[in-house]
N, C-alpha and C positions, 0 to 999 in steps of 0.2 A: 491424779485422781486420788494419790493415798494423803494429801494433803488436805483434799477438799475433808475424805474425810474425819482425820485429823480433827479439821477445825468441825466438825459435823460433832465430834464427839465432845470436844473441848464446851461447842453451844450448852448442848444435857446436861455436862458436870453446874456451868453458870443456871442452870435454869433450877436443876434441881438448890443448887444451896443461894437460890434468889429467894426462894421461899418465905415471907415475911422480910425482905427488907426491902424500904422503901424504892419508887419508883425513877429516885436520880442514875442510885445506884445501881439498880436493872438496863436504865439507857446508858451509859457506861458502858460493860458488858458487850450490851447489843452494838454500839460503836466497833469497839475494839472487836467484835468478832466481827463484823461486814467488814474492816479492815484487814485483819486478815485475809479472806474470801478475793477480796479485790487484789490481795497482792497475789494468790495464789495462783486466781484465771488473768492479771498481768501477765504475770512468768512466763504461766502456758501461751499463747497470745505469742509474746516475743520469740519465744523458743521456737514455736511454730513457725513464725515468717526467718524466721534466722535459716532456720534448717528446708527449707523453702525455695530462700533465697542461692544457698547454696549449693543447692542441688540444679537450681537452675545455672547458676554458673556451671556446675560439674556436666552438666548437656550442654553446652555451649562448648565447654573445652571440649569436649569428644567431638561431637558436630564440627567443631574449627582444625581438630588429626585426622578423621573422617572424611571434608574435603579433601585437605591434605595431600594422603594415603591417596585417594585416586586420583586428582591430577597428576599427580607424582608415579601410577601407576599408567597412566593419559600417555603424559613425555612420554615415559621408557619402553612404549609399545610403537606409537610416533616415531621416535629415532633409532628405531630395529627394522624399522620396516622404511625406513630412509637410508639406512647403513646397507639391508642387502637389495635395493635395486640399487644404488651408488654405486657398489660390488660388481652387480653387476655388467651396469652402465657401462663402467670403469674399460673392463675387460673388453665386453663386444664394441669400446671403441680404438683397443689396442689393436682388434683383429681387424675392424674397419684404414685404419692408416696402414696396416700391414699390409691391405688388400690394394687399397688406393697408390700406392705408396713405390708399391712389386709391380715394374715396369713391364716383367716376362707373364704376370696374372691376369689374367680376364675375364674373370667368371661375376657376368651383370648381375647372374639371377641369385646368387650370393648373395652380393653387395645390395640387392635390392629387397633380400631376408634381413641381411643385418641391419638394416636400414629404418625396414620398420619396427624392431622389436628395440633398437634404439632411440627410437621415436616414443612410440612405448613407456618407454622405462624414463623416460628423460619428461614429457607429459608428466607420468603418476610423484615426480619427484616433484615439479616446478608446480602442481598444487596444492601437495602438501606441506609448500613453504608461502611464506609472504613476504612479497615484494618489497613491502613497506619496511622489513625489519631485518637490517643490517650484516646480521650472520648470514641469514637464510638469500636474503637478492645478493651477496657474495655468489651462493651454490648456482641463481641460477644465472649471474652472466659468465660465471667461468663452463655453464654448461652450454650455452649461449655462443660463448669465445669458442667452444671447440669446434660446433654447427658450422660456426664460420668459417674454422679454417679448415674444414674437411672442400667447404666451398667454395674456396680460391685453390685447392690444389685440383679439385675436379677440373677448373676453370684454365690452374696452368698446370699441369703435373709435371713440367719438368723443371720447374724450379726445387728446390731439396726447400722439403720444410719442419726434420729432425728435431730441430732445435726451439721452433716454433711448439712444435706438438709437445717437447717435455715440457715447456715452460707452461702451455694450458694446463697439460693434467701437473706439474704440483699445482697447478693453482686450488687448481678442479677439486685436489686430496686436502689445503690445504684451507681452503675455504668450511672444506667440508669438516673438518678436524675444530677447524674453530663453534662452529654450529657443537656439533655436536659437544664441546669442552664446552660453550656459554649451555648449553641446556643441561647439564648435567653441574652445570650448580646452581642452575633454576631448582633441579630437581633436591640438591643438596640441601637448598638452605625451604626446602620445601613452597613453594611461589607457584 
């Protein structure tokens, strides 16, 4: 804006000094003044467009950053909910295994109660996981392996299943650790 005022002031000075000068000098002065005015307008337009582009880029950058933070927060909450249910499920599975393999203890009501509770937790975990993604599928498979082992124990209680249970338990824990590690890496990369 100051440049425009300077151009107008310059034109007034030129007009005053051109009195008595022929038309061709006046034309040259008008052309020079018009060029200066056009330069000022073009510079202003370029600055405006440049600031608009910069603002758009800043907005896109902030939007991307906000989305990444939201996704990371949701992943963390997802991971925490699975971790909590998985720990509870494993503790109850340990209790179920102890009850099923202890020949001197027979409390069907408690087993029924634990069966209902473990089923709910297992289904909760399975519904939160995607069976087509490898680390998540491994967790689902390990839960199913534990359930199959419990069925085997109920059908043949005379056989010792301690080592089988330990293997299934370790597989369950390692598949969860792999899932959480994989998810944490994605959070760190802001995927």
